[in-house]
FISEGU-6628 format. One record per residue: x, y, z of N, C-alpha, C, CB in turn; residue number from 1; residue in one letter. Coordinates in nm, 3 decimals. Each point is the difference from the previous one (the first is absolute). Glycine has a CB too. Example, Ala and Ser with C-alpha at 12.3 -4.5 7.8 and 13.67 -1.06 7.14 Angstrom:
// residues 2
1.319  -0.569  0.780  -0.089  0.119  0.000  0.090  0.120  0.000  -0.189  -0.117  0.125  1  a
0.154  0.222  -0.197  0.082  0.119  0.006  -0.077  0.109  0.073  0.118  -0.063  -0.215  2  s
// end
This chain:
// residues 112
0.085  -0.117  0.000  -0.085  0.117  0.000  0.089  0.122  0.000  -0.186  -0.122  0.121  1  m
0.145  0.220  -0.196  0.088  0.113  -0.023  -0.073  0.132  0.019  0.134  -0.140  -0.158  2  s
-0.068  0.231  0.227  -0.050  0.136  0.012  0.119  0.093  0.017  -0.219  -0.079  0.104  3  y
0.197  0.205  -0.127  0.104  0.100  0.010  -0.004  0.061  0.140  -0.012  0.049  -0.249  4  i
0.127  -0.042  0.315  0.008  0.066  0.130  0.028  0.148  -0.022  0.082  -0.213  0.112  5  s
-0.166  0.297  -0.056  0.017  0.144  -0.013  0.077  0.049  0.122  -0.215  0.025  -0.136  6  l
0.344  -0.005  0.119  0.086  0.038  0.112  0.044  0.146  -0.006  0.077  -0.234  0.009  7  e
-0.080  0.292  -0.130  0.039  0.140  -0.018  -0.108  0.071  -0.081  0.247  -0.060  0.010  8  k
-0.252  0.189  0.003  -0.099  0.079  -0.075  0.020  -0.022  -0.150  -0.010  0.174  0.185  9  i
0.135  -0.193  -0.228  0.027  -0.026  -0.142  -0.068  -0.128  -0.046  0.220  0.119  0.021  10  e
-0.225  -0.222  0.067  -0.069  -0.125  -0.034  -0.148  0.029  -0.023  0.166  -0.135  0.137  11  d
-0.227  0.213  -0.049  -0.141  0.036  -0.013  -0.024  0.079  -0.128  -0.023  0.002  0.250  12  w
0.108  0.097  -0.278  -0.019  0.082  -0.121  0.007  -0.086  -0.126  0.100  0.197  0.119  13  n
-0.013  -0.296  -0.120  0.011  -0.090  -0.115  -0.129  -0.082  -0.018  0.251  -0.013  0.036  14  k
-0.302  -0.041  0.075  -0.124  -0.078  -0.005  -0.118  0.088  -0.044  0.088  -0.151  0.182  15  i
-0.092  0.272  -0.129  -0.108  0.092  -0.037  0.003  0.027  -0.150  0.010  0.106  0.228  16  l
0.108  -0.086  -0.283  0.014  0.023  -0.144  -0.039  -0.126  -0.079  0.185  0.167  0.045  17  e
-0.144  -0.283  0.004  -0.033  -0.126  -0.068  -0.150  -0.028  0.000  0.225  -0.088  0.065  18  q
-0.297  0.147  0.030  -0.145  -0.024  0.007  -0.074  0.055  -0.121  0.016  0.006  0.248  19  s
0.052  0.074  -0.328  -0.061  0.048  -0.125  0.001  -0.110  -0.106  0.074  0.235  0.053  20  h
0.016  -0.332  -0.037  0.010  -0.113  -0.093  -0.077  -0.123  0.050  0.223  0.087  -0.073  21  e
-0.211  -0.113  0.203  -0.065  -0.116  0.061  -0.038  0.039  0.143  0.132  -0.166  -0.145  22  k
-0.256  0.138  0.187  -0.040  0.035  0.136  0.088  -0.069  0.105  -0.234  0.033  -0.081  23  p
0.240  0.028  0.198  0.078  -0.057  0.109  -0.084  0.001  0.128  0.218  0.077  -0.107  24  v
-0.212  -0.186  0.180  -0.065  -0.008  0.130  0.107  0.020  0.105  -0.182  -0.156  -0.086  25  l
0.167  0.265  0.163  0.095  0.033  0.106  -0.059  -0.047  0.133  0.091  0.200  -0.130  26  v
-0.011  -0.272  0.204  -0.041  -0.045  0.134  0.084  0.074  0.102  -0.068  -0.228  -0.086  27  f
0.001  0.303  0.175  0.068  0.070  0.110  -0.011  -0.091  0.123  -0.053  0.233  -0.096  28  k
0.169  -0.275  0.145  0.007  -0.102  0.104  0.068  0.052  0.125  0.005  -0.176  -0.176  29  h
-0.069  0.158  0.290  0.062  0.030  0.128  0.051  -0.130  0.059  -0.150  0.201  0.038  30  s
0.281  -0.208  -0.019  0.060  -0.121  0.055  -0.025  -0.013  0.150  0.175  0.011  -0.177  31  t
-0.245  0.086  0.236  -0.028  -0.001  0.144  -0.148  -0.022  0.031  0.193  0.151  0.031  32  r
-0.270  -0.194  -0.128  -0.146  -0.006  0.018  -0.053  -0.137  -0.040  -0.016  0.247  -0.043  33  c
-0.062  -0.309  0.131  -0.054  -0.133  -0.030  -0.104  0.005  -0.111  0.042  -0.066  0.236  34  s
-0.119  0.174  -0.246  -0.097  0.014  -0.109  0.075  0.006  -0.133  -0.163  0.123  0.152  35  v
0.273  -0.049  -0.154  0.080  0.010  -0.121  0.061  -0.135  -0.036  0.049  0.240  0.053  36  s
-0.009  -0.317  0.046  0.056  -0.133  -0.026  -0.103  -0.089  -0.070  0.149  0.023  0.202  37  a
-0.275  -0.017  -0.158  -0.106  -0.079  -0.065  -0.025  0.048  -0.143  -0.106  -0.040  0.225  38  e
0.101  0.171  -0.244  -0.022  0.056  -0.134  0.117  -0.034  -0.091  -0.137  0.187  0.098  39  a
0.259  -0.186  -0.043  0.119  -0.035  -0.077  -0.009  -0.143  -0.051  0.135  0.162  0.136  40  h
-0.180  -0.253  -0.051  -0.019  -0.140  -0.041  -0.101  -0.010  -0.113  0.056  -0.076  0.232  41  e
-0.168  0.147  -0.220  -0.102  -0.001  -0.106  0.058  0.053  -0.130  -0.182  0.030  0.171  42  a
0.259  0.079  -0.162  0.062  0.061  -0.118  0.098  -0.097  -0.066  -0.025  0.227  0.105  43  w
0.108  -0.294  -0.023  0.096  -0.096  -0.055  -0.071  -0.119  -0.066  0.163  0.069  0.177  44  l
-0.270  -0.118  -0.116  -0.077  -0.110  -0.062  -0.060  0.046  -0.133  -0.053  -0.095  0.228  45  h
0.001  0.217  -0.231  -0.058  0.055  -0.124  0.107  0.008  -0.109  -0.169  0.131  0.135  46  w
0.289  -0.081  -0.098  0.109  0.008  -0.099  0.032  -0.138  -0.054  0.095  0.201  0.118  47  i
-0.084  -0.299  -0.028  0.034  -0.136  -0.041  -0.104  -0.056  -0.097  0.115  -0.035  0.220  48  e
-0.242  0.058  -0.191  -0.106  -0.055  -0.086  -0.014  0.077  -0.131  -0.119  -0.075  0.204  49  k
0.133  0.208  -0.199  -0.020  0.080  -0.121  0.124  0.002  -0.088  -0.163  0.140  0.125  50  s
0.278  -0.174  -0.065  0.128  0.000  -0.070  0.034  0.137  -0.058  -0.036  -0.241  -0.052  51  k
-0.028  0.347  0.102  0.033  0.135  -0.041  -0.025  0.030  -0.146  0.166  -0.003  0.176  52  g
-0.256  -0.071  -0.237  -0.022  0.018  -0.143  -0.064  0.134  -0.035  -0.022  -0.245  -0.017  53  e
-0.076  0.287  0.094  -0.074  0.121  -0.035  0.068  0.127  0.049  -0.207  -0.133  0.008  54  a
0.278  0.123  0.104  0.061  0.119  0.059  0.139  -0.033  0.055  -0.229  0.089  0.056  55  v
0.309  0.014  -0.041  0.124  -0.014  0.075  -0.034  0.016  0.148  0.142  0.089  -0.194  56  d
-0.054  -0.134  0.281  -0.025  0.011  0.143  0.122  0.061  0.069  -0.155  -0.200  -0.007  57  t
0.127  0.281  0.108  0.108  0.065  0.074  -0.042  0.011  0.146  0.074  0.130  -0.205  58  a
0.026  -0.128  0.294  -0.028  0.011  0.142  0.093  0.104  0.062  -0.078  -0.240  0.009  59  m
0.021  0.318  0.082  0.079  0.092  0.081  -0.025  -0.036  0.147  -0.011  0.186  -0.177  60  v
0.119  -0.197  0.252  -0.012  -0.021  0.145  -0.010  0.140  0.062  0.134  -0.222  -0.003  61  r
-0.249  0.253  0.060  -0.030  0.137  0.039  0.084  0.052  0.116  -0.228  -0.041  -0.079  62  v
0.275  -0.045  0.166  0.084  0.046  0.111  0.142  0.023  -0.050  -0.143  -0.126  0.168  63  v
0.196  0.027  -0.238  0.139  0.005  -0.046  0.021  0.100  -0.114  0.022  -0.237  0.069  64  e
-0.121  0.253  -0.154  0.014  0.091  -0.115  -0.106  0.111  0.005  0.094  -0.189  -0.139  65  e
-0.102  0.257  0.252  -0.102  0.104  0.019  0.000  0.107  -0.110  0.020  -0.040  0.244  66  r
0.096  0.091  -0.291  -0.003  0.101  -0.106  -0.070  -0.049  -0.127  0.211  0.093  0.094  67  p
-0.191  -0.220  -0.127  -0.066  -0.057  -0.118  -0.151  -0.007  0.022  0.207  -0.135  -0.054  68  v
-0.247  0.088  0.171  -0.142  -0.008  0.034  -0.064  0.138  -0.007  0.045  -0.200  0.146  69  s
0.024  0.300  -0.092  -0.052  0.136  -0.004  -0.013  0.053  -0.142  0.102  0.040  0.223  70  n
-0.002  -0.072  -0.308  -0.005  0.045  -0.140  -0.118  -0.062  -0.073  0.249  0.026  0.001  71  a
-0.279  -0.152  0.027  -0.115  -0.066  -0.062  -0.129  0.072  0.038  0.122  -0.222  0.003  72  i
-0.136  0.251  0.125  -0.119  0.072  0.048  -0.013  0.136  -0.068  0.018  -0.119  0.220  73  e
0.091  0.193  -0.223  -0.002  0.135  -0.057  -0.030  -0.002  -0.150  0.162  0.072  0.175  74  e
-0.095  -0.159  -0.249  -0.014  0.000  -0.145  -0.133  -0.057  -0.047  0.245  -0.021  -0.014  75  q
-0.299  -0.076  0.087  -0.127  -0.061  -0.042  -0.121  0.066  0.066  0.122  -0.214  -0.035  76  l
-0.101  0.287  0.143  -0.112  0.062  0.071  -0.086  -0.102  0.073  0.001  0.180  -0.169  77  g
0.059  -0.293  0.206  -0.071  -0.104  0.074  0.052  0.003  0.143  -0.033  -0.146  -0.208  78  v
-0.056  0.180  0.303  0.040  0.009  0.140  0.064  -0.130  0.045  -0.186  0.164  0.044  79  k
0.300  -0.151  0.023  0.077  -0.117  0.044  -0.078  -0.088  0.097  0.208  0.133  -0.032  80  h
-0.194  -0.262  0.012  -0.046  -0.101  0.095  0.099  -0.116  -0.014  -0.249  0.070  -0.014  81  a
0.254  -0.152  0.115  0.078  -0.123  -0.015  -0.065  -0.107  0.086  0.216  0.128  -0.047  82  s
-0.237  -0.240  -0.016  0.037  -0.032  -0.137  -0.092  0.071  -0.099  0.087  -0.222  0.076  83  p
-0.039  0.235  -0.197  -0.077  0.067  -0.104  0.040  -0.057  -0.136  -0.019  0.211  0.139  84  q
-0.080  -0.230  -0.225  0.024  -0.042  -0.138  -0.051  0.110  -0.091  -0.018  -0.248  0.059  85  a
0.102  0.288  -0.155  -0.036  0.107  -0.092  0.030  -0.046  -0.142  0.046  0.178  0.175  86  i
-0.148  -0.177  -0.260  0.020  -0.030  -0.141  0.027  0.131  -0.073  -0.152  -0.205  0.012  87  l
0.269  0.213  -0.075  0.042  0.121  -0.069  0.000  -0.028  -0.150  0.141  0.075  0.198  88  v
-0.214  0.007  -0.271  -0.007  -0.012  -0.146  0.015  0.140  -0.058  -0.151  -0.208  0.011  89  r
0.244  0.222  -0.103  0.020  0.130  -0.064  0.039  0.109  0.099  -0.164  -0.068  -0.171  90  g
0.238  0.031  0.274  0.047  0.098  0.097  -0.102  0.044  0.102  0.151  0.073  -0.173  91  g
-0.266  -0.137  0.174  -0.107  0.038  0.093  -0.051  -0.122  0.076  -0.064  0.191  -0.150  92  k
0.015  -0.166  0.271  -0.060  -0.108  0.078  -0.137  -0.031  -0.058  0.127  0.070  0.210  93  a
-0.145  -0.193  -0.256  -0.127  -0.040  -0.059  -0.090  -0.068  0.104  0.114  -0.027  -0.223  94  e
-0.053  -0.042  0.317  -0.074  -0.072  0.104  0.092  -0.015  0.120  -0.142  -0.125  -0.171  95  w
0.086  0.128  0.290  0.080  -0.026  0.119  -0.089  -0.050  0.113  0.165  0.176  -0.069  96  h
-0.103  -0.248  0.160  -0.068  -0.051  0.118  0.104  -0.020  0.109  -0.180  -0.112  -0.140  97  t
0.132  0.085  0.260  0.096  -0.015  0.109  -0.051  -0.098  0.106  0.080  0.233  -0.042  98  s
0.007  -0.261  0.134  -0.025  -0.083  0.117  -0.062  -0.135  -0.034  -0.027  0.210  0.130  99  h
-0.083  -0.245  -0.064  -0.061  -0.133  -0.017  -0.066  -0.017  -0.136  -0.037  -0.008  0.245  100  w
0.025  0.116  -0.322  -0.060  -0.009  -0.133  0.098  -0.054  -0.105  -0.150  0.191  0.061  101  n
0.276  -0.207  -0.023  0.099  -0.056  -0.093  -0.006  -0.151  0.013  0.151  0.205  0.017  102  i
-0.225  -0.266  -0.108  -0.015  -0.145  -0.004  0.029  -0.047  -0.141  -0.173  0.004  0.186  103  t
0.199  -0.133  -0.200  0.020  -0.054  -0.135  -0.121  0.029  -0.088  0.148  -0.181  0.093  104  e
-0.267  0.165  -0.037  -0.122  0.024  -0.078  -0.008  0.144  -0.045  -0.116  -0.179  0.126  105  t
0.144  0.273  -0.037  -0.004  0.143  -0.038  0.101  0.029  -0.110  -0.073  0.060  0.233  106  a
0.191  -0.118  -0.224  0.101  0.023  -0.102  -0.043  -0.061  -0.134  0.178  0.003  0.179  107  l
-0.230  -0.124  -0.176  -0.048  -0.064  -0.123  -0.110  0.084  -0.064  0.058  -0.227  0.092  108  v
-0.149  0.277  -0.011  -0.115  0.074  -0.051  0.034  0.139  -0.052  -0.137  -0.129  0.159  109  d
0.242  0.192  -0.107  0.026  0.140  -0.031  0.128  0.030  -0.075  -0.127  0.046  0.200  110  n
0.218  -0.141  -0.208  0.128  0.026  -0.065  0.005  -0.073  -0.134  0.112  0.029  0.225  111  v
-0.118  0.048  -0.331  0.001  -0.055  -0.136  0.084  0.087  -0.090  -0.226  -0.101  0.033  112  r
// end
């Protein structure tokens, strides 16, 4: 299973630009939160099953890479939450959800 780790703002800017060619699902993950751990598992299972065919996938660890997380919030205009899933298409947030709403079913139903 493969996803891009967003560790620097440059990584985020590259993904944002690439979203004009292929949508990207960004997962904001808190390594200190049990709710985020459950959502992370659902996200990883979804990646494994979907094989990333329709979208690229990226993850930012919100505690460790706070500047990247903040840049995502500012550039997309989506209020920060963690865990959070954001579908980015053409440089804009097309769909997003957070917390217990991040399930394999929600991802299957909304990420295309």
